[in-house]
C-alpha positions as CSV (number, residue, x, y, z in Angstrom):
1,X,59.7,168.6,95.8
2,X,57.7,170.7,93.4
3,X,58.2,171.7,89.7
4,X,56.4,174.8,88.5
5,X,56.7,174.0,84.8
6,X,56.7,177.1,82.5
7,X,55.2,174.8,79.8
8,X,52.1,174.0,81.9
9,X,53.1,170.6,83.3
10,X,53.6,171.2,87.0
11,X,54.0,168.4,89.5
12,X,54.8,167.9,93.2
13,X,56.0,164.8,95.2
14,X,56.5,164.4,98.9
15,X,60.1,163.6,99.9
16,X,58.9,160.4,101.6
17,X,57.6,159.2,98.2
18,X,61.2,159.2,96.8
19,X,63.8,156.5,97.5
20,X,66.5,158.6,95.9
21,X,67.4,161.7,93.9
22,X,70.4,162.0,91.7
23,X,72.0,164.4,89.2
24,X,73.1,163.2,85.9
25,X,75.3,165.1,83.5
26,X,76.6,164.6,80.0
27,X,79.3,166.8,78.5
28,X,79.8,167.7,74.8
29,X,82.8,166.1,73.1
30,X,85.8,168.3,72.5
31,X,86.1,168.4,68.8
32,X,87.3,171.8,67.9
33,X,89.4,174.5,69.7
34,X,86.3,176.4,70.9
35,X,85.1,173.2,72.7
36,X,88.1,173.4,75.0
37,X,87.0,176.9,76.0
38,X,83.3,176.2,76.5
39,X,81.8,172.7,76.8
40,X,78.1,172.3,76.9
41,X,77.0,170.2,79.8
42,X,73.4,168.7,79.9
43,X,72.1,168.6,83.5
44,X,69.2,166.4,84.6
45,X,67.6,165.6,87.9
46,X,66.7,161.9,88.3
47,X,64.0,160.9,90.7
48,X,63.4,157.3,91.9
49,X,60.1,156.4,93.6
50,X,60.0,154.7,97.0
51,X,57.1,152.4,96.1
52,X,55.4,151.0,93.0
53,X,52.2,153.0,93.6
54,X,54.0,156.3,92.9
55,X,53.5,156.2,89.2
56,X,49.7,155.8,89.6
57,X,49.5,158.6,92.1
58,X,51.5,161.0,89.9
59,X,50.2,160.7,86.3
60,X,51.2,164.3,85.8
61,X,54.8,163.1,85.7
62,X,54.3,160.4,83.1
63,X,56.2,162.3,80.4
64,X,59.3,162.1,82.6
65,X,59.0,158.3,83.3
66,X,62.1,156.4,82.1
67,X,63.1,159.4,79.9
68,X,66.4,159.0,78.1
69,X,68.4,156.3,79.9
70,X,66.7,156.3,83.3
71,X,65.3,152.9,84.4
72,X,62.5,152.7,87.0
73,X,62.6,156.4,87.5
74,X,61.9,159.9,86.2
75,X,64.3,162.3,84.5
76,X,63.8,166.1,84.6
77,X,66.0,167.9,82.1
78,X,67.3,171.1,83.6
79,X,69.2,172.5,80.7
80,X,72.9,173.1,79.9
81,X,74.1,175.2,82.8
82,X,76.5,173.2,85.1
83,X,76.1,175.9,87.7
84,X,72.9,174.1,88.7
85,X,74.8,171.1,90.1
86,X,76.5,172.7,93.2
87,X,73.2,174.4,94.1
88,X,71.2,171.2,93.9
89,X,74.0,169.3,95.7
90,X,74.1,171.7,98.6
91,X,70.3,171.7,99.0
92,X,70.1,167.9,98.9
93,X,73.0,167.4,101.4
94,X,71.3,169.9,103.7
95,X,67.7,168.9,103.5
96,X,67.6,165.2,102.3
97,X,71.1,163.7,102.6
98,X,69.8,160.1,102.9
99,X,67.9,160.4,99.6
100,X,70.7,162.1,97.7
101,X,72.5,159.6,95.3
102,X,75.1,162.1,94.0
103,X,76.2,163.0,90.5
104,X,76.4,160.4,87.7
105,X,78.5,161.2,84.7
106,X,77.0,159.7,81.6
107,X,79.9,160.3,79.3
108,X,79.9,162.5,76.2
109,X,77.5,163.7,73.6
110,X,78.0,164.5,70.0
111,X,76.3,167.6,68.7
112,X,73.5,169.4,70.4
113,X,70.9,167.6,72.4
């Protein structure tokens, strides 16, 4: 898996270095009428190392370590487009089904994150 970061923080990890990969999403609360038409959904990719040495081998990913609510893993924010989810799901189910942990709903958010 490789991330070509537009902000200059690229990284790469071999599939066998990862015990699991999941998608997490958080949806904006419905407060006003417009929220029922369009709800912002934050999408993140969560990566969990297969061994304790992963963190030392990948210092370039340190800024993602236990980001937000992830424990013992890395969180890569992908933005607010829920259309990413089926694309990632299809790829994971096709290429690494044993490592795919599915989608985790993390509830609602208030305001913009």
